[in-house]
N, C-alpha and C positions, 0 to 999 in steps of 0.2 A: 565391414561395410565400406564399399567404395564410394568416395565422394566425388561429385563432378567438379571439374575445375571452374573457378569463378569466371565471370565475363571478362574481367580485367586480365586474368591470366590467359584466356583464349585469345584476346586481342593482342597481347604481347607476343604470343607464339605465332601470330600472323606476320610473315616477313614484310609484306607491303606496308603494314602500319607500324610495326614496332621500330624499324630503323628510323623513319622520320620522327617518331616520338622521342627516341634517344637523341637524335640530332638537335631537335628543338630544345630538349631539356638541357643539353650541354651548352647550346648557344646562349640561353638566358642565364644559366648557372654561372657561366664564365663572364657574363655581362659584356658580350662582344658587341652589342649595339652601342652601348655607351663608349666602349673602347674605340670603336670605329669612328664615332664622331670626334673624339679627342685626337686620334691619329690623323684624320683628314684635315682638321683645323691646323694642327701643327705642321703638316706637310705643306699646307697652303702658304704659311708664313715663313717656312724654312727652305724648302727645296726650290720653289720658283725663283726667289731672289738669288739663290746660288747659281741656278742655271743662267740667269741673265748676266751675272757677274762673270761666269766662265766664258760665255759667248762673247762678252765685251772685250775679252783679251784678243779675239781674232777679228771682231767686227766693231766699227765705231759706234753705230747706233743699234745696239743689241735689242733694246726694247721694241723698237720699230720693226726689226726683223722678226722677232717672235710674234708680235701682233699681226704682222702680215702673213706669216705662216699659218697661224690659227684661222685667220679670215679666209685664206685660200683653201685650207683643208676642209672647212665646213661650208664654203660658199655663202658667206654671210652678206647681208645687205649693207647699204651704206651707213645706216644708223648704228648697227652692231659693229661695223668696222671702226667707226669713229670712237665708239665707246671703248673698244679694246685698245686702240691706239693711245687714248688718253690714260688708260689704266697702266699700260706697260712703258710709256715714255715719260720722261721727266725733264725739267729744265735744268740748266747748269747751276741754278741758285741753290739746289739741294744736294750738290755733289758731296760736300763735307759731311752732311748728315747721313748720306747713303752709306758711307764707310762704317759708321756706327751701326746702322741698320743691317749691314752685311755681317758684321761681327755678331750681332744678336741673332741673325738668321742661322749662322753657323752653329752657335751654341744651342739654338732651338732644334736644329737638325740632329745634333749629337744627342740631345734629350729625346728626340723622336726615335732614334735608333735604340736607345735604352728602353723606352716604353714598349716599342715593338718587340724587343727581345723578351721582356717580361711577359707580354701577351702570348708570344709563341711558346714560351716555357710553360705557361698555364695550359695551353691547348695540348701540347705534347706530354704534359705531366712529367716534366724533368726539372732539375734545378736551374735557376736563372744563370745568366752569363756571369762568370766569376769576375771580380774586380780587376784581377791581373790581365784579363782579356778585354778590357774596355776599349782598347785600340781597335777591336773589331768593328766598333761603331763608326770610327773614322773611315775605315775601308768601305763599309756599307754606304756611307754618304757619297764617297767618290764613285761607287758603283752605280748608285741611283742617278746621280747627275750625269754620268757618262751614258747611262741607258737612255735618258730623255733626249740627249743630243744625238746619239747614234740612231735611235728609232726615228727621230725627225728626219735625219739625213736619208735613211733608207726609204722612208715614205716619199720623200721628194724624188728619189731615183725611180721608184716604180710608178710614180705618177707621170714623170717626164719621159721615161723610156718605154719601150715596148718589147715584145717578144721574149727572148731568153733572159735578157737583163732584168726585165720586170719580174719574171718568175724567180730568178736568183735572189733579187732584193727581198721578195716576200719570204722566201725560205730563210734567208739570213735574218730577217726581222723575227720570225718565229723562233729560230735557233737562239737568237740573242735573248728573247724573253725567257726561254727555258733555262738558259745558263744563268741569267741574273736571278731568277726565282730560286734555282737550286743553290747557287753560291751564296745568295743573300741569307737564306735560312741556315745554311751551313755555318755562316759567320756568327749569326746571332744565337743559335742554339746548337753548339758543337756536340752536346751530349746526346743528340738524337741520332738514331741509326740512319745510315745513308739511304737505305731502301725506302724509308718513310719520307725522307726529304725529296727523293726522286719522284715518288708517287704524288706528293703534294705539288711539286713543280709541274707535273703533267696536268693535274687537275686545274692548277692556276693558269696554265697555258690555254686550256680549253675555255676557261672563264674569260681570259683576255680577248680571245676571238669573239666571244659573245658580247663583251663590252664594246669592242670595236664596231660591231654591227649596230648595237644599241646607240652608241654615240653618234654614228653617222645619221641616224634618224632623229635622235633627241636634240643634239646640240644646236643645229642650225635654227630650228624653230624656237627652242627655249632661249637661246642667246639673243636672237633678234627681238623676241617679245619682251624679255627682261630689260634689254638695252633701251627699247622704246619707252618702257614705263619708268625705269629707275636710273638709266644712264650707266656709267661705269660700275656703280654699286650693283646693278642688276647682273652685269657680267660676272662679278665675283660670286654671286649666288649660283650661277650655272657652273662655273669652274669648280666651286666647292662640291656641288652635287656630283660632278664627274669624278673628283678625287674620292669622295665618300664611296661611290660604287666600286672604284678600284680597290680601296682599302678592304671593303667587304669581300671582294674576290680573293685578295691576298690572305685573308683569314679563313675564308671558306675552304680553300684547298687543304690545309692541315686539319681543319675541323672535320671535313668529310672523311679524310683518310683515317684519322684516329678514331672517329666515331664508328666507322665501318669495322675496324679491327676489334673495337670493344664489343660491338654487337655480335660479331662472329664468335668471339671468345665466350660471351654469355650464352649464346645458343648452343655452342659445343658443350659447355658445362652443364646446361640444362638437359641436353640429350643424354650425356653421360650419367647424370643423376637419375634420369628416368630408367635407363638400362640397369643401373645398380639396384634400384628399388623394385 
């Protein structure tokens, strides 16, 4: 007697439904929401101070420069501009303390690279980064700081220039994103096949473009409203939200690629089992 397949079985065989279900299942099983919050918080206290420190090597008032670039990029009003300036600028009375904060930021950035490496390893289902390769985390830090500076420079170029130079700057920015996404994952999870990393980098690149459009709409209004209500603290809320969305995109690329391959393998195995029986 032939038994009809259960409703759950029929749903799982429906491609439009089964892949999203697998994706959501892996997302929550790997606790990626909790990991994203932790990574975003650590990035906020680690990478931003390092960027300010690196820029200060070439510019006297690096905090004011970064605050001005953020204000110009999102077209903020005066209230938000003043809040950002007070957040990124400091008086000379705290210079000695800032060196200690910089050292702590560097250690936090190194810890961030280790945590991200473990998260990637969990998503790709490979062994974590070996201890003898922990220096990869230092290279990853330098890569991310360089990306923030280079990306900001390219944005300034295509905003101030026109024609061919603007197009070349946009292409260079996208190419930089793809390279950093590929090389960053290559550093933190060297055990993963290169084709998976390339596919993840492409998905992340598409996600970055989406985040850019979203940020252009969200950031000006949110930053102005938060600055009006809470001052500089409100600005940190908005920046943290921006970092959180970016972290989710970084993790979504590998998650989508590996989940798709898992889903394809399960469907192929299911079809083969059906044919055999």
